[in-house]
N, C-alpha and C positions, 0 to 999 in steps of 0.2 A: 829435228827437235829432241834433245835429251827428255829424259825422267826430270818432271818440275819439283823445283826446289821445296816447294811448300807439301807435296806428296812425300818426299823425302823425310821431311821433317815427321809428317804424321805417321809414317811407318815407325819410326822411333818412339816417338812421344806417347802413341795411343798405349803401347803394350807398357811401357812405364807407368803410365797413368792408370791402367789395369791392375798391375802388380803392387801398387802402391795404393790405390783407392779401396779396393775390396777387403784386405786385411785391417787397414784403419778404420774403416766404417763398421765392419764387425766388430772390431776392439770398443769402438766407441759405443755400439749396442750394448754389450755386455755389460760396461762399466755404468752407462747412465741406468739401465735396467736394474742394477743392484741397489739403486738410491742411496749411496753411500757420498756422494760428491758435496754434501751441504745444499743442497738446491732444493727447492719447494718440489713438490710432486707434481703441481701443475707445470712447473718449467721442464721438470724430467720428461714429462709425456710428450711435451712440444719437441723435445732436442732427440729423444727416441724415435719419434717419428720422423724427423729431418733425417736422421742417420740411415734409417730404413729405406727413405726415399732416396738419399743420395747414393746408397747401395744398389738400388736398382736402375739408377741414372748410369752408374758405370758400366752394369752387366748388359742393358738394353742397348747402349749407344757405343761407347767405345768397343766392348767386347765383340756384340755381335753383329754390329752395322759395320765395324771398320776391321777389326783384327781377324774374325773369322774371314770375311771375303778375301782378305789380302793375303794370309797365308794358308787358306783352304779355298782356293776359286770355286771349286766345284762340291759341294754338300746339299743336303736336305733343305739346308737354309735358304738356298736360292729358288726353291720351290715358289712359285709365286703367292698362295695363300699363306705360306710360312714366313715370306718376306712383309707381305702386309701385315702381319699379325706384329711382327718387331718393329716395323715402322710405327704402329698405332701405340704399341708399348712404351717406345722412345718418347713420344709427344706425351704421354700420359704421365710418365714419371718427371717429365721434365715440368710440365704444368704443375703436378702435385708438390714437387720440392720448392718450386718457386713460392706458389701461395700458403703453404706452409710457414716459410721464412715471414710472409707477411702476417699470418696469423699469431706468429710467435710476437713479433714486433709490434702487432695491436693488442696482445696480451700485456705485454710491458708497460705501454701506454696508458691503458686502464688501470693497472697497478700502481703506477705513479701520479697520473693526472686525474682518475676519476675515483674517489675516496669512497662514494656512495655505492657505484656498479661493481668496485672491486671485490666485495664480499660475495656477491652472486655471480660474477664473471670468470674470476681467477681463482678458481677451482679445477680439482683432477676430474670430475665429473665431465665439468664443461669442456675441457682441454681434449676428453677424449671424444666426446661430440663434435668439435669441431674437426680434429682430426680426421675422423670417420666420415664427414659431410664433404671436406677438400678433397679427401681421395676417390669419393664415388664421383663428384661432379667432375675430378680431372678425368676419370676414366671414362665418363659419358662424353666428355666433349671431344675427347681422341678416337672415338668410333669413327666417324666420319672419314676420317683419314684413310680408313682400311679401303675405302671404294674411290679413291684417287688413283690409284695403281692399277696396272694392266701388265699381262705377261710380255716379255720382250720377243719370246718365241716359244714354240710349243714344239716338243720331241717326244715321239710314242706316245700322244695324247696327256703329256703332263707338262702344264704350263712352267715355263722358268723364266727367273729375271722379274724384276719390276720397273716398270717405267709408267712414267707420269702421264695419265690420260690427256688427249688433248681437249676435251671437254672441260677440264680443270683449268686451264688457262684461257679459253673461249665463252664459257658459261659466265653469266652475271651472279648467278647463286653460287657457284665455288668461289668467285672472286668476293662476294660480300663474306662468305665464311671464312675464309683466308685472311680477310683484312680484321675479321672479329677476332680470327685467333691471335693474330700478331698485335693487336691492341690490348687483349685479354692477357696474353704472355709475349713479351716482358714489360711491355709499355705501361700497363697500370699499375703492377706490384713495383716495379723500378719507383714511379713517382709516388705512390703510396709509402713507402718503406722511408723514401727521403723527406716526405712531408712528416710522418709520425715521429721520426726522429728530431726533427727540428722544433715541433711542438714539444716534445718530451724534454729536450736540452732547455728549452725558453721555461718550462715547468720548473725542471731542475735547479737551475740560476735562480729564479725569482724565491723558490721554497729555501733556498740555501742561505740568500743574503737575508732573509726573514729571521731565520732561525740562527744565524750567526749573531745577530743584533740582540734577539731575546736572551740568548745563551751567554754573551757579552757582557750584559749588563748585569746579570745576576752571577755567573760563576767564572767570569774572567774572558780573557781574548783566546788564551790557549786551550781551553777544554774542548775535548774531544766529543762529537756527536754520536753516541751511540746507534740511533735510527738511521743517520746517513753513513755510518759504517757498514751496517747491515745492507744496504741498498748499493751500496758501491760496487760489488759483486756481480750483482744482476745487471746494473748498467754499463758495465766494460764488457759483458758478455754480450749484451744487447747491441753495443754500438760497433763491436769487433765484428758479430755476424753482419748485421746490417751494413756496416762499411767494405767488408770483404765482398757481399753480394753486389753492390753498387759499383765497386771499381771492376769486378770480373764480368758483370751483364752490362756493362756501359756501351761497350764496343758493338754488341748484339742490338741494343737499342738504337743507338745511331745508324747502323746500318739497314736494320728495318725501316725506321723511319726515311732514310734517303732512297732506299729503293723503291718505295710507294711515292715519294714525290716525284722522282724522275721516271718512273714506270720503266724501270728494266726488267727484262725478261730472259735475256740469256748474256751470256759473258762472250766475249770476242775473242779471249784465248786463255791459257792457262798462266799464262804472264799478266793478264789484264789486272790492273790494281783494284778493284772491286771484287773480282775473283780471290786474291789475297788476301784483301780484308775481310772478306765473308768468311774464308777459313781459318784467319786469325782469331777472329772475334768469337767462331764456334770452340775452338782451342781453349780459349779462356772461361768460355761459358762453363766448360767441362770440367775445367780445374777447379770451379766453385764447389763440385761434389767431393771433394777431397781436404778443402782448407776448414770445414767447422772444426774436424779433431784437433788440429794443430791449434787454433784458438781457445780449444779446451784445456790443451798442455800448458800454455803461455798465460791464461788466465784465471785458472781454477788450481788453487794449491792442491785441495783432495784428491781432484781428476789426477793429477799427478802421482799423487801415492798410490791411488787405484791402479793406474797404469804401471807403476813400478811392480807392484804386487801380481798383476796378469803376467808380465814380463818374467818374473823371477818364478811364477808358479812350475811351469815346464820342468825348469832346472831342479826346482825342489822334489818335484816327482821323479823323475829319472833317479836323483841322489836316494830318496826314499825307497824307490824300488830296487834298486842295487844293492842298499844297505840290508831291506828284509830278505833279499835271496841271500846274501851271505849269513845272516842268523838264521835263516830256516836251514841251510846247508849245514851250519854248525849244531842245530839242534837236532838234525837228523843223525848227524855222526855220534853225539851224546846219547840220543837216543837209542841207536842201535848198541851201543855198548851197555847202557842201563837196562835195555831190554834182555842182554844177554846174562847179564848178571841175574836179573830177577826170574828169567828161565831156571837157570841153575839153583837159586835159592828155592824156588819153588816147588822144582823136583825133588831136591834134598828133604825139604820137608813134608812134602807128601809122603816119600817113602818113609820116613821116621813115624809119622801120624798114622800112617795106614798099617805098620806092622804093630804100633802101640794099642791100635783099637782092636785089632782082631786078638792080642793079647789080653787086654781088658774084657773083651767079648766072654770070655769063657769064666770070669772071675763072680761070683755069686753076690749078690747085692747085701747079704747078710755078713759077707765077710769083709766086706769095706770098712776100714776103720774108723774111728769118730775122734775127730781132731777136737784139741782144745779151743779152737776159734771159735766164735760165734759165727762167723760166716761160715765156717765150713760146718759146723751143726746145722745149718739151715740148710745146705746144699745136701746132706747127707741124710735129712729125717725121712725122707719119703723113697723108697725104691723107684727105680725108674727102668722102663722098658727099652732094654740094651738094643731091641731090634728095630728102633724107630730113632734114631741119632736125632737129638735136639740139642739146644742149648744148655739146657740142665743136666744132660747127659754127659756133654763136654766138660761141664765144672765138675761134675763128680769124679769123671776119670783124672781132672787136674788136683784135685782135691786128696785122691787116690794116690797118686804119683807122687805126691808131697809126703805122706806119710807111710806108705808102702815099704816095707823093707826091700832092701836090696836082694836080689835074687829072682828066679821066675816062680808065678803062682802056679800051686798044683790045682787041677782040675777035679771038681768034686763029683 
């Protein structure tokens, strides 16, 4: 029997998903964290949290659980404790990602349908509290999965590989926990999001009919409603994210329900339809970790502008760096020429001034001529100690140079 087709698809699909998902979610985190997309701070907190959760899903599931074992068959990630931690982290990130989508949907439901609760619940502080609570509960719920695995073999007293314990399939306690987990994620979130969206749509349609009727009587039928225009962006964003989640998770939900009803424990072969359906559902589920950024690009004009700026920034930085290097090079060349000229000028001026000061040192103060200029009279009123050159000393020398007759002075 050859290599299964579904494995061939996964060998190509997961590296592509990781190559796209990591940078896409990183860009979304940076843009949304800047808060320049025209969204409220409350919505931005939820979207940043969802982007971080999706990034962790891409890292823990496609990369650590699929890509590394395929392309690096033997590594420290195959040690049983490390492998068990990766399994638990994969469950935790998936749970947090799903329930943050539920939290965001509920927040928009409150904002649209519950006017009294809106002022208290739809705030940045409450969004941060919900984000932290969901993350903590998701991590706690995933801890028991660490203890469902055992080593496949032991080599040099080191446990390698991860295999499911037999007690996990035979114990009623583990069976109850597994059922609770599969109901909690993704069955309950799936139906909650569906229900909240139905109620939100119902509320929007009712409010739109009433507002159109009121505004039609007062301002005519073709007047735009500013409040509905402001809500339009968040409503489109909500339905896009929720719809994407429902479409990409429906396979996983149906597969979980079917497996529980039929009590399927093992697959007959790699070509078993149930096996192929389960892997296809997993592929679609992981795709949901990369779709939110595409939704932001399609539905939010300011997000598109920020994305263009992020894409242009490295090019602008490289261009500015290259132009700066050219300017510095030209400045060095010009500075070297200027420095040579200044050094020659200073050398010449220094030689002349030293000779002049030595000559003037022997001139008695009484022989310094008095100029007719008032400034020169002030300069020459008092004798100056030529042994301690000061600013006044040089002023006197300058005044003397102006009025002293040509020729050398005699020493008295």
